[in-house]
MMTF fields as JSON, N, C-alpha, C and O atoms, coordinates in Angstrom:
{
  "mmtfVersion": "1.0.0",
  "mmtfProducer": "UNKNOWN",
  "numBonds": 467,
  "numAtoms": 468,
  "numGroups": 117,
  "numChains": 1,
  "numModels": 1,
  "chainsPerModel": [1],
  "groupsPerChain": [117],
  "chainIdList": ["A"],
  "bondAtomList": [4, 2, 8, 6, 12, 10, 16, 14, 20, 18, 24, 22, 28, 26, 32, 30, 36, 34, 40, 38, 44, 42, 48, 46, 52, 50, 56, 54, 60, 58, 64, 62, 68, 66, 72, 70, 76, 74, 80, 78, 84, 82, 88, 86, 92, 90, 96, 94, 100, 98, 104, 102, 108, 106, 112, 110, 116, 114, 120, 118, 124, 122, 128, 126, 132, 130, 136, 134, 140, 138, 144, 142, 148, 146, 152, 150, 156, 154, 160, 158, 164, 162, 168, 166, 172, 170, 176, 174, 180, 178, 184, 182, 188, 186, 192, 190, 196, 194, 200, 198, 204, 202, 208, 206, 212, 210, 216, 214, 220, 218, 224, 222, 228, 226, 232, 230, 236, 234, 240, 238, 244, 242, 248, 246, 252, 250, 256, 254, 260, 258, 264, 262, 268, 266, 272, 270, 276, 274, 280, 278, 284, 282, 288, 286, 292, 290, 296, 294, 300, 298, 304, 302, 308, 306, 312, 310, 316, 314, 320, 318, 324, 322, 328, 326, 332, 330, 336, 334, 340, 338, 344, 342, 348, 346, 352, 350, 356, 354, 360, 358, 364, 362, 368, 366, 372, 370, 376, 374, 380, 378, 384, 382, 388, 386, 392, 390, 396, 394, 400, 398, 404, 402, 408, 406, 412, 410, 416, 414, 420, 418, 424, 422, 428, 426, 432, 430, 436, 434, 440, 438, 444, 442, 448, 446, 452, 450, 456, 454, 460, 458, 464, 462],
  "bondOrderList": [1, 1, 1, 1, 1, 1, 1, 1, 1, 1, 1, 1, 1, 1, 1, 1, 1, 1, 1, 1, 1, 1, 1, 1, 1, 1, 1, 1, 1, 1, 1, 1, 1, 1, 1, 1, 1, 1, 1, 1, 1, 1, 1, 1, 1, 1, 1, 1, 1, 1, 1, 1, 1, 1, 1, 1, 1, 1, 1, 1, 1, 1, 1, 1, 1, 1, 1, 1, 1, 1, 1, 1, 1, 1, 1, 1, 1, 1, 1, 1, 1, 1, 1, 1, 1, 1, 1, 1, 1, 1, 1, 1, 1, 1, 1, 1, 1, 1, 1, 1, 1, 1, 1, 1, 1, 1, 1, 1, 1, 1, 1, 1, 1, 1, 1, 1],
  "groupList": [{"groupName": "MET", "atomNameList": ["N", "CA", "C", "O"], "elementList": ["N", "C", "C", "O"], "formalChargeList": [0, 0, 0, 0], "bondAtomList": [1, 0, 2, 1, 3, 2], "bondOrderList": [1, 1, 2], "singleLetterCode": "M", "chemCompType": "L-PEPTIDE LINKING"}, {"groupName": "GLU", "atomNameList": ["N", "CA", "C", "O"], "elementList": ["N", "C", "C", "O"], "formalChargeList": [0, 0, 0, 0], "bondAtomList": [1, 0, 2, 1, 3, 2], "bondOrderList": [1, 1, 2], "singleLetterCode": "E", "chemCompType": "L-PEPTIDE LINKING"}, {"groupName": "LYS", "atomNameList": ["N", "CA", "C", "O"], "elementList": ["N", "C", "C", "O"], "formalChargeList": [0, 0, 0, 0], "bondAtomList": [1, 0, 2, 1, 3, 2], "bondOrderList": [1, 1, 2], "singleLetterCode": "K", "chemCompType": "L-PEPTIDE LINKING"}, {"groupName": "PHE", "atomNameList": ["N", "CA", "C", "O"], "elementList": ["N", "C", "C", "O"], "formalChargeList": [0, 0, 0, 0], "bondAtomList": [1, 0, 2, 1, 3, 2], "bondOrderList": [1, 1, 2], "singleLetterCode": "F", "chemCompType": "L-PEPTIDE LINKING"}, {"groupName": "LEU", "atomNameList": ["N", "CA", "C", "O"], "elementList": ["N", "C", "C", "O"], "formalChargeList": [0, 0, 0, 0], "bondAtomList": [1, 0, 2, 1, 3, 2], "bondOrderList": [1, 1, 2], "singleLetterCode": "L", "chemCompType": "L-PEPTIDE LINKING"}, {"groupName": "ILE", "atomNameList": ["N", "CA", "C", "O"], "elementList": ["N", "C", "C", "O"], "formalChargeList": [0, 0, 0, 0], "bondAtomList": [1, 0, 2, 1, 3, 2], "bondOrderList": [1, 1, 2], "singleLetterCode": "I", "chemCompType": "L-PEPTIDE LINKING"}, {"groupName": "HIS", "atomNameList": ["N", "CA", "C", "O"], "elementList": ["N", "C", "C", "O"], "formalChargeList": [0, 0, 0, 0], "bondAtomList": [1, 0, 2, 1, 3, 2], "bondOrderList": [1, 1, 2], "singleLetterCode": "H", "chemCompType": "L-PEPTIDE LINKING"}, {"groupName": "GLY", "atomNameList": ["N", "CA", "C", "O"], "elementList": ["N", "C", "C", "O"], "formalChargeList": [0, 0, 0, 0], "bondAtomList": [1, 0, 2, 1, 3, 2], "bondOrderList": [1, 1, 2], "singleLetterCode": "G", "chemCompType": "PEPTIDE LINKING"}, {"groupName": "GLN", "atomNameList": ["N", "CA", "C", "O"], "elementList": ["N", "C", "C", "O"], "formalChargeList": [0, 0, 0, 0], "bondAtomList": [1, 0, 2, 1, 3, 2], "bondOrderList": [1, 1, 2], "singleLetterCode": "Q", "chemCompType": "L-PEPTIDE LINKING"}, {"groupName": "ALA", "atomNameList": ["N", "CA", "C", "O"], "elementList": ["N", "C", "C", "O"], "formalChargeList": [0, 0, 0, 0], "bondAtomList": [1, 0, 2, 1, 3, 2], "bondOrderList": [1, 1, 2], "singleLetterCode": "A", "chemCompType": "L-PEPTIDE LINKING"}, {"groupName": "SER", "atomNameList": ["N", "CA", "C", "O"], "elementList": ["N", "C", "C", "O"], "formalChargeList": [0, 0, 0, 0], "bondAtomList": [1, 0, 2, 1, 3, 2], "bondOrderList": [1, 1, 2], "singleLetterCode": "S", "chemCompType": "L-PEPTIDE LINKING"}, {"groupName": "PRO", "atomNameList": ["N", "CA", "C", "O"], "elementList": ["N", "C", "C", "O"], "formalChargeList": [0, 0, 0, 0], "bondAtomList": [1, 0, 2, 1, 3, 2], "bondOrderList": [1, 1, 2], "singleLetterCode": "P", "chemCompType": "L-PEPTIDE LINKING"}, {"groupName": "ASP", "atomNameList": ["N", "CA", "C", "O"], "elementList": ["N", "C", "C", "O"], "formalChargeList": [0, 0, 0, 0], "bondAtomList": [1, 0, 2, 1, 3, 2], "bondOrderList": [1, 1, 2], "singleLetterCode": "D", "chemCompType": "L-PEPTIDE LINKING"}, {"groupName": "TRP", "atomNameList": ["N", "CA", "C", "O"], "elementList": ["N", "C", "C", "O"], "formalChargeList": [0, 0, 0, 0], "bondAtomList": [1, 0, 2, 1, 3, 2], "bondOrderList": [1, 1, 2], "singleLetterCode": "W", "chemCompType": "L-PEPTIDE LINKING"}, {"groupName": "ASN", "atomNameList": ["N", "CA", "C", "O"], "elementList": ["N", "C", "C", "O"], "formalChargeList": [0, 0, 0, 0], "bondAtomList": [1, 0, 2, 1, 3, 2], "bondOrderList": [1, 1, 2], "singleLetterCode": "N", "chemCompType": "L-PEPTIDE LINKING"}, {"groupName": "THR", "atomNameList": ["N", "CA", "C", "O"], "elementList": ["N", "C", "C", "O"], "formalChargeList": [0, 0, 0, 0], "bondAtomList": [1, 0, 2, 1, 3, 2], "bondOrderList": [1, 1, 2], "singleLetterCode": "T", "chemCompType": "L-PEPTIDE LINKING"}, {"groupName": "VAL", "atomNameList": ["N", "CA", "C", "O"], "elementList": ["N", "C", "C", "O"], "formalChargeList": [0, 0, 0, 0], "bondAtomList": [1, 0, 2, 1, 3, 2], "bondOrderList": [1, 1, 2], "singleLetterCode": "V", "chemCompType": "L-PEPTIDE LINKING"}, {"groupName": "TYR", "atomNameList": ["N", "CA", "C", "O"], "elementList": ["N", "C", "C", "O"], "formalChargeList": [0, 0, 0, 0], "bondAtomList": [1, 0, 2, 1, 3, 2], "bondOrderList": [1, 1, 2], "singleLetterCode": "Y", "chemCompType": "L-PEPTIDE LINKING"}, {"groupName": "CYS", "atomNameList": ["N", "CA", "C", "O"], "elementList": ["N", "C", "C", "O"], "formalChargeList": [0, 0, 0, 0], "bondAtomList": [1, 0, 2, 1, 3, 2], "bondOrderList": [1, 1, 2], "singleLetterCode": "C", "chemCompType": "L-PEPTIDE LINKING"}, {"groupName": "ARG", "atomNameList": ["N", "CA", "C", "O"], "elementList": ["N", "C", "C", "O"], "formalChargeList": [0, 0, 0, 0], "bondAtomList": [1, 0, 2, 1, 3, 2], "bondOrderList": [1, 1, 2], "singleLetterCode": "R", "chemCompType": "L-PEPTIDE LINKING"}],
  "groupTypeList": [0, 1, 2, 3, 0, 4, 5, 3, 6, 7, 8, 8, 9, 7, 1, 8, 0, 3, 8, 1, 4, 10, 11, 1, 12, 3, 8, 9, 1, 5, 1, 2, 13, 14, 15, 13, 5, 7, 7, 5, 9, 9, 8, 7, 2, 4, 5, 7, 15, 1, 7, 4, 4, 11, 1, 7, 2, 16, 4, 10, 14, 7, 7, 15, 16, 16, 15, 12, 7, 11, 17, 15, 1, 7, 2, 1, 5, 16, 7, 7, 17, 0, 5, 3, 15, 9, 12, 15, 3, 12, 1, 9, 5, 9, 4, 10, 2, 7, 18, 11, 5, 3, 1, 15, 7, 7, 2, 16, 1, 16, 19, 8, 5, 8, 14, 3, 7],
  "groupIdList": [1, 2, 3, 4, 5, 6, 7, 8, 9, 10, 11, 12, 13, 14, 15, 16, 17, 18, 19, 20, 21, 22, 23, 24, 25, 26, 27, 28, 29, 30, 31, 32, 33, 34, 35, 36, 37, 38, 39, 40, 41, 42, 43, 44, 45, 46, 47, 48, 49, 50, 51, 52, 53, 54, 55, 56, 57, 58, 59, 60, 61, 62, 63, 64, 65, 66, 67, 68, 69, 70, 71, 72, 73, 74, 75, 76, 77, 78, 79, 80, 81, 82, 83, 84, 85, 86, 87, 88, 89, 90, 91, 92, 93, 94, 95, 96, 97, 98, 99, 100, 101, 102, 103, 104, 105, 106, 107, 108, 109, 110, 111, 112, 113, 114, 115, 116, 117],
  "secStructList": [7, 3, 3, 3, 3, 3, 3, 3, 3, 3, 1, 1, 7, 2, 2, 2, 2, 2, 2, 2, 1, 7, 6, 6, 2, 2, 2, 2, 2, 2, 2, 2, 2, 2, 2, 2, 2, 2, 2, 2, 2, 6, 6, 1, 7, 7, 1, 3, 3, 3, 3, 7, 7, 1, 7, 7, 7, 7, 7, 5, 6, 6, 5, 7, 7, 7, 7, 1, 1, 6, 6, 7, 1, 7, 7, 7, 3, 3, 7, 3, 3, 3, 3, 3, 3, 3, 1, 1, 2, 2, 2, 2, 2, 2, 2, 4, 4, 4, 7, 6, 6, 4, 4, 4, 6, 7, 3, 3, 3, 3, 3, 3, 7, 7, 7, 7, 7],
  "xCoordList": [-23.116, -21.99, -20.789, -20.664, -19.866, -18.847, -17.559, -17.713, -15.984, -15.18, -14.019, -13.687, -13.376, -12.461, -11.981, -12.564, -10.669, -9.694, -8.833, -8.385, -8.963, -8.434, -6.945, -6.863, -5.534, -4.284, -3.802, -3.467, -3.589, -2.73, -1.688, -0.77, -1.653, 0.168, 0.722, -0.063, 1.933, 2.372, 3.916, 4.465, 4.477, 5.858, 6.357, 7.321, 5.442, 5.852, 4.958, 3.826, 5.149, 3.864, 3.158, 3.686, 1.956, 0.992, 2.172, 2.281, 2.693, 3.128, 4.185, 4.372, 5.111, 6.416, 5.507, 5.852, 4.347, 4.032, 3.096, 3.025, 2.605, 2.009, 2.95, 2.447, 4.379, 5.213, 5.501, 5.557, 5.916, 6.093, 5.252, 5.592, 3.744, 2.658, 2.825, 3.497, 1.722, 1.731, 0.77, 0.012, 0.967, -0.94, -2.318, -3.222, -2.332, -3.262, -3.269, -4.378, -2.326, -2.891, -2.751, -3.453, -1.813, -2.433, -3.606, -4.097, -4.069, -5.737, -6.36, -6.337, -6.619, -7.114, -6.712, -7.676, -6.037, -5.683, -6.004, -5.835, -6.419, -6.88, -8.761, -9.568, -8.886, -10.516, -10.841, -11.643, -10.128, -10.024, -10.139, -10.751, -9.322, -9.504, -11.159, -12.092, -10.743, -11.678, -13.273, -14.086, -13.495, -15.09, -14.704, -15.06, -14.05, -13.928, -14.094, -14.846, -13.389, -13.574, -14.913, -15.57, -15.374, -16.807, -18.304, -19.398, -17.532, -19.486, -19.147, -19.966, -17.586, -17.952, -18.579, -19.358, -18.449, -18.617, -20.184, -20.715, -21.11, -22.049, -22.769, -23.639, -22.207, -23.211, -23.05, -23.377, -22.515, -21.865, -21.703, -22.665, -20.408, -19.963, -18.203, -17.666, -17.765, -16.227, -16.371, -17.212, -15.656, -15.205, -13.563, -13.72, -12.485, -11.805, -10.728, -10.741, -9.455, -8.248, -8.089, -8.509, -6.745, -5.719, -3.919, -3.643, -3.385, -1.997, -0.707, -0.633, 0.09, 1.467, 2.598, 2.612, 3.189, 4.809, 5.909, 5.647, 6.68, 7.277, 8.204, 7.968, 8.944, 10.195, 9.407, 8.343, 9.652, 9.003, 10.018, 11.096, 10.078, 10.837, 10.342, 9.417, 10.493, 9.981, 10.919, 12.069, 9.683, 10.72, 10.25, 9.352, 11.644, 10.958, 11.645, 11.94, 11.569, 11.64, 13.831, 14.215, 14.497, 15.33, 15.753, 16.949, 15.051, 15.19, 14.532, 13.478, 15.543, 15.676, 15.215, 15.029, 15.062, 14.873, 15.925, 15.936, 16.375, 17.077, 16.004, 16.172, 15.392, 14.501, 15.427, 15.352, 16.187, 17.242, 18.394, 19.118, 19.035, 19.855, 19.618, 18.697, 20.466, 20.893, 19.904, 19.459, 19.593, 18.492, 16.889, 16.368, 16.137, 15.475, 14.286, 13.904, 13.472, 12.423, 11.165, 10.548, 11.074, 10.908, 10.481, 10.586, 10.115, 10.352, 8.704, 8.5, 7.963, 7.034, 6.268, 6.468, 5.507, 5.391, 3.819, 2.903, 3.917, 2.205, 2.204, 3.087, 1.341, 1.046, -0.38, -0.45, -1.277, -2.118, -3.094, -2.845, -4.182, -5.315, -6.361, -6.294, -7.827, -8.949, -9.283, -8.917, -10.479, -11.421, -12.706, -12.972, -13.663, -15.128, -15.373, -14.563, -17.054, -17.579, -18.483, -19.026, -18.592, -19.602, -20.102, -19.513, -20.989, -22.265, -20.708, -19.867, -20.91, -19.72, -18.619, -18.369, -17.845, -16.505, -16.53, -15.936, -17.588, -17.637, -18.625, -18.621, -19.031, -19.298, -17.931, -17.823, -16.828, -15.866, -15.338, -15.193, -14.983, -14.245, -14.599, -13.853, -16.067, -16.563, -16.296, -15.492, -16.554, -15.802, -14.331, -13.998, -13.799, -12.254, -11.933, -10.938, -13.021, -12.458, -12.681, -12.217, -13.439, -13.256, -11.812, -11.747, -10.944, -9.955, -8.67, -7.789, -8.642, -7.302, -6.145, -5.202, -6.292, -4.534, -4.088, -3.21, -5.011, -5.045, -4.11, -3.136, -5.265, -4.46, -2.403, -1.684, -2.254, -0.807, -0.106, 0.942, -0.651, 0.008, -0.097, 0.308, -0.747, -0.901, -1.55, -1.89, -1.382, -2.852, -3.413, -3.096, -4.503, -5.351, -5.689, -6.205, -5.189, -5.08, -6.06, -5.858, -7.373, -8.513, -8.304, -7.708, -8.615, -8.944, -9.896, -10.646, -10.594, -11.347, -10.855, -9.862, -11.51, -11.255, -11.152, -11.712, -10.76, -11.119, -11.905, -11.57, -13.504, -13.684, -13.588, -14.153, -12.552, -12.187, -13.209, -13.33, -14.035, -15.148, -16.308, -17.184],
  "yCoordList": [-8.012, -7.851, -7.883, -8.412, -7.286, -7.738, -7.863, -7.697, -8.218, -8.226, -7.427, -7.023, -7.21, -6.048, -5.819, -5.726, -5.781, -6.406, -4.844, -3.873, -5.364, -4.225, -4.945, -6.117, -3.95, -3.85, -3.18, -2.025, -3.584, -2.736, -2.409, -3.152, -1.234, -0.621, 0.051, 0.837, -0.026, 0.721, 0.409, -0.283, 1.626, 1.178, -0.475, -0.794, -0.929, -2.2, -3.073, -2.634, -4.448, -5.373, -5.225, -4.781, -5.681, -4.971, -6.606, -6.581, -7.508, -8.327, -7.428, -7.598, -6.276, -6.222, -5.086, -5.113, -4.059, -3.323, -3.422, -2.899, -4.321, -4.398, -5.209, -5.936, -4.817, -5.605, -4.82, -4.999, -3.559, -2.286, -2.444, -2.982, -2.172, -1.949, -2.751, -3.654, -1.694, -2.758, -3.968, -4.419, -4.157, -5.41, -5.245, -6.029, -3.821, -3.111, -2.518, -2.579, -1.815, -1.117, -1.781, -1.229, -3.15, -4.571, -4.717, -4.785, -4.772, -5.43, -4.101, -4.558, -3.405, -2.392, -2.329, -2.311, -2.31, -2.472, -3.695, -3.829, -4.277, -5.794, -5.958, -6.79, -4.934, -4.86, -3.527, -3.753, -2.669, -1.887, -1.967, -1.189, -3.284, -3.796, -5.256, -5.198, -6.279, -6.835, -6.567, -7.377, -4.712, -4.431, -3.978, -4.983, -3.025, -3.635, -3.875, -3.433, -5.097, -6.221, -7.031, -7.337, -7.379, -7.638, -7.345, -7.884, -6.068, -4.6, -5.323, -5.536, -5.488, -5.999, -6.99, -6.773, -8.686, -9.427, -9.044, -8.976, -8.772, -8.906, -7.621, -6.751, -7.93, -7.06, -8.066, -7.808, -9.02, -10.458, -10.064, -10.29, -9.235, -8.337, -9.084, -9.148, -9.617, -10.361, -11.999, -12.891, -11.829, -13.432, -13.703, -14.622, -13.193, -13.118, -12.193, -11.107, -12.276, -11.261, -12.585, -13.734, -11.325, -12.601, -11.027, -10.084, -11.45, -9.966, -11.222, -12.449, -10.096, -11.405, -11.027, -9.99, -11.543, -12.335, -10.736, -10.42, -10.174, -9.307, -10.291, -10.325, -10.8, -11.843, -12.049, -12.637, -11.711, -12.173, -12.353, -12.585, -12.335, -12.021, -11.902, -12.709, -10.751, -9.924, -10.47, -10.131, -11.855, -12.721, -11.334, -10.497, -11.66, -10.943, -12.593, -13.785, -11.664, -12.849, -13.403, -14.429, -12.719, -12.727, -13.348, -13.577, -13.619, -13.718, -13.041, -12.416, -13.394, -12.5, -11.098, -10.958, -10.167, -8.692, -8.474, -9.487, -8.028, -7.404, -5.703, -4.612, -5.77, -4.426, -3.58, -2.362, -4.397, -3.194, -2.903, -3.899, -1.742, -1.246, 0.316, 0.699, 1.434, 2.057, 2.872, 3.929, 2.021, 2.104, 1.547, 1.391, 1.225, 0.227, 0.495, 0.73, 0.608, 0.633, 1.642, 2.638, 1.083, 1.549, 0.566, -0.657, 1.253, 0.488, 0.844, 1.845, 0.388, 0.308, -0.982, -1.407, -1.679, -3.477, -3.342, -2.567, -4.055, -5.093, -5.482, -6.285, -5.121, -5.829, -6.892, -7.529, -7.104, -7.189, -7.347, -6.803, -8.079, -7.934, -8.255, -9.065, -7.598, -8.314, -8.417, -7.943, -9.634, -9.276, -10.01, -11.168, -8.653, -8.716, -7.66, -6.944, -7.968, -7.772, -6.709, -6.789, -5.457, -4.212, -4.217, -4.816, -3.747, -3.042, -2.234, -2.54, -1.391, -0.211, -0.322, -0.795, 0.678, 1.185, 1.634, 1.242, 2.861, 3.821, 2.89, 3.286, 2.141, 1.397, 0.892, 0.88, 0.459, -0.018, 0.823, 0.434, 2.009, 2.661, 3.462, 4.02, 3.326, 3.552, 2.767, 3.12, 1.576, 0.104, 0.78, 1.217, 0.699, 0.503, 2.447, 2.666, 3.361, 4.277, 4.387, 5.297, 3.465, 2.835, 2.018, 1.867, 1.684, 1.206, 1.561, 2.322, 0.902, 1.729, 1.827, 2.596, 1.057, 1.386, 3.276, 4.122, 3.118, 4.543, 5.7, 6.424, 5.334, 6.029, 6.304, 7.17, 5.104, 4.369, 4.894, 4.312, 6.172, 6.73, 5.331, 5.364, 4.129, 3.086, 4.527, 5.657, 2.957, 3.255, 2.136, 1.069, 2.361, 1.106, 1.44, 2.477, 0.038, 0.41, -0.521, -1.72, -0.065, -0.106, -0.618, 0.164, -1.792, -3.375, -3.496, -4.102, -3.311, -4.487, -5.455, -5.364, -6.502, -8.151, -8.92, -10.014, -8.705, -9.354, -10.638, -11.519, -10.764, -11.643, -12.138, -11.612, -13.496, -14.123, -15.225, -15.766, -15.197, -16.71, -16.041, -16.719],
  "zCoordList": [-1.871, -1.024, -1.748, -2.853, -1.087, -1.777, -0.856, 0.354, -1.484, -0.097, -0.37, -1.484, 0.804, 0.981, 2.547, 3.628, 2.116, 3.475, 3.799, 3.189, 5.143, 5.887, 6.094, 6.461, 5.763, 5.47, 6.724, 6.461, 8.427, 8.815, 9.07, 9.419, 8.939, 9.325, 10.42, 10.95, 10.965, 11.863, 11.427, 10.57, 12.878, 13.071, 14.153, 14.849, 13.86, 15.21, 14.992, 14.788, 14.966, 14.75, 16.281, 17.301, 16.118, 17.797, 18.83, 20.055, 18.146, 19.423, 19.986, 21.19, 19.261, 19.707, 20.701, 21.883, 20.343, 20.385, 22.024, 23.136, 21.307, 22.862, 24.272, 25.128, 24.161, 25.191, 25.386, 26.603, 25.219, 26.194, 26.81, 27.864, 26.713, 27.447, 29.446, 29.944, 30.007, 31.404, 31.329, 30.469, 32.038, 31.937, 31.959, 31.672, 32.44, 32.145, 31.072, 30.54, 30.35, 29.727, 28.383, 27.536, 27.786, 27.478, 27.514, 26.387, 28.05, 28.769, 27.734, 26.591, 27.716, 27.735, 26.117, 25.352, 25.816, 23.956, 22.777, 21.565, 23.602, 23.627, 23.898, 23.482, 24.64, 24.765, 22.839, 21.933, 22.923, 22.269, 21.022, 20.29, 20.616, 19.633, 19.184, 18.383, 20.16, 20.7, 20.297, 19.852, 20.699, 20.797, 19.803, 19.187, 18.609, 16.976, 16.479, 15.611, 16.562, 15.781, 16.188, 15.194, 17.204, 17.654, 16.854, 16.688, 16.469, 16.273, 14.258, 13.364, 14.276, 12.844, 12.432, 11.504, 13.067, 13.612, 13.851, 12.743, 14.883, 15.603, 14.076, 14.118, 13.357, 12.097, 10.424, 9.265, 10.957, 10.079, 9.038, 8.304, 8.308, 8.229, 7.55, 6.444, 9.277, 9.431, 8.254, 8.147, 7.885, 7.464, 8.54, 9.344, 8.587, 9.028, 9.655, 9.076, 11.008, 11.251, 11.247, 11.111, 11.605, 11.906, 12.016, 11.275, 13.008, 13.592, 12.587, 12.519, 11.982, 11.541, 12.349, 13.013, 12.319, 13.163, 12.391, 11.231, 12.923, 12.158, 10.948, 9.741, 11.445, 10.704, 9.368, 9.565, 8.015, 6.87, 5.899, 6.447, 4.701, 3.472, 2.669, 2.576, 1.296, 0.331, -0.885, -1.165, -1.811, -3.267, -4.211, -4.124, -5.367, -6.467, -7.6, -7.512, -8.366, -9.504, -9.536, -10.096, -9.037, -8.505, -7.507, -7.332, -6.908, -5.364, -3.973, -3.854, -2.962, -1.87, -2.484, -3.693, -1.64, -1.559, -0.489, 0.21, -0.272, 0.828, 1.685, 1.141, 2.489, 2.577, 3.877, 4.044, 4.625, 5.653, 5.702, 5.671, 5.781, 5.285, 5.31, 6.032, 4.483, 3.898, 3.539, 3.985, 2.448, 1.367, 0.931, -0.174, 2.984, 2.485, 2.349, 3.496, 1.689, 1.303, 2.494, 2.115, 3.792, 4.757, 5.989, 6.09, 6.623, 8.1, 8.342, 9.029, 8.028, 8.376, 8.133, 6.995, 8.813, 9.595, 9.12, 9.392, 8.595, 7.921, 9.016, 9.315, 9.918, 11.479, 11.519, 12.57, 10.721, 10.309, 9.116, 8.04, 9.308, 8.164, 8.747, 9.671, 8.281, 8.24, 6.48, 5.405, 7.223, 5.593, 5.703, 6.026, 5.215, 5.908, 4.439, 3.851, 4.135, 3.353, 3.963, 5.065, 2.881, 2.666, 1.591, 0.691, 1.4, -0.02, -0.755, -1.599, -0.09, -1.25, -0.258, 0.85, -1.682, -0.875, 0.352, 1.356, 0.113, 1.13, 2.893, 4.058, 2.522, 3.684, 4.17, 5.396, 3.446, 3.713, 4.579, 5.738, 4.246, 4.742, 6.074, 6.877, 6.039, 7.443, 7.992, 8.855, 8.031, 9.059, 9.58, 10.682, 8.642, 9.039, 10.171, 10.863, 9.974, 10.937, 12.103, 12.789, 12.532, 13.973, 15.051, 16.271, 14.075, 14.001, 14.929, 14.528, 16.286, 17.066, 16.463, 16.652, 15.792, 15.231, 14.883, 15.047, 14.496, 14.419, 15.461, 15.251, 17.033, 18.048, 18.363, 18.862, 17.768, 17.969, 16.59, 16.31, 15.462, 14.599, 13.466, 12.304, 14.148, 12.083, 11.614, 11.966, 9.828, 9.186, 8.961, 9.486, 7.962, 7.421, 6.053, 5.636, 5.185, 4.174, 3.579, 3.772, 2.696, 2.55, 1.336, 0.595, 0.798, -0.246, -0.915, -0.149, -2.097, -2.187, -2.814, -3.536, -2.599, -2.751, -4.457, -4.412, -5.454, -6.913, -6.777, -5.986, -7.975, -7.363, -8.995, -9.953, -8.99, -10.028, -10.775, -11.874, -9.119, -9.813, -10.491, -11.027]
}
């Protein structure tokens, strides 16, 4: 069994996106995410998942990199991640296909976690 990480990419962090929704739509979005995550957990594959706040800094060897301005690398936000197990990369991709972020134009990056142990 291998470990994989899903990295959730969108134009807004989850918290910002949800603030724009009515209370009913907000609850419906939460239920979609809980159903999808719950399905992975029910299979015994979920290790953990968290959302990320939009604030952050990108560091390089020379210090902080400014990423907002006329030459920004992109406005895409990493809104969260999930770590889970799967037998193969294809299975990891199949598990990611039900992610509710696709409904809002977001993307999911699927990465296998390298085992150093």
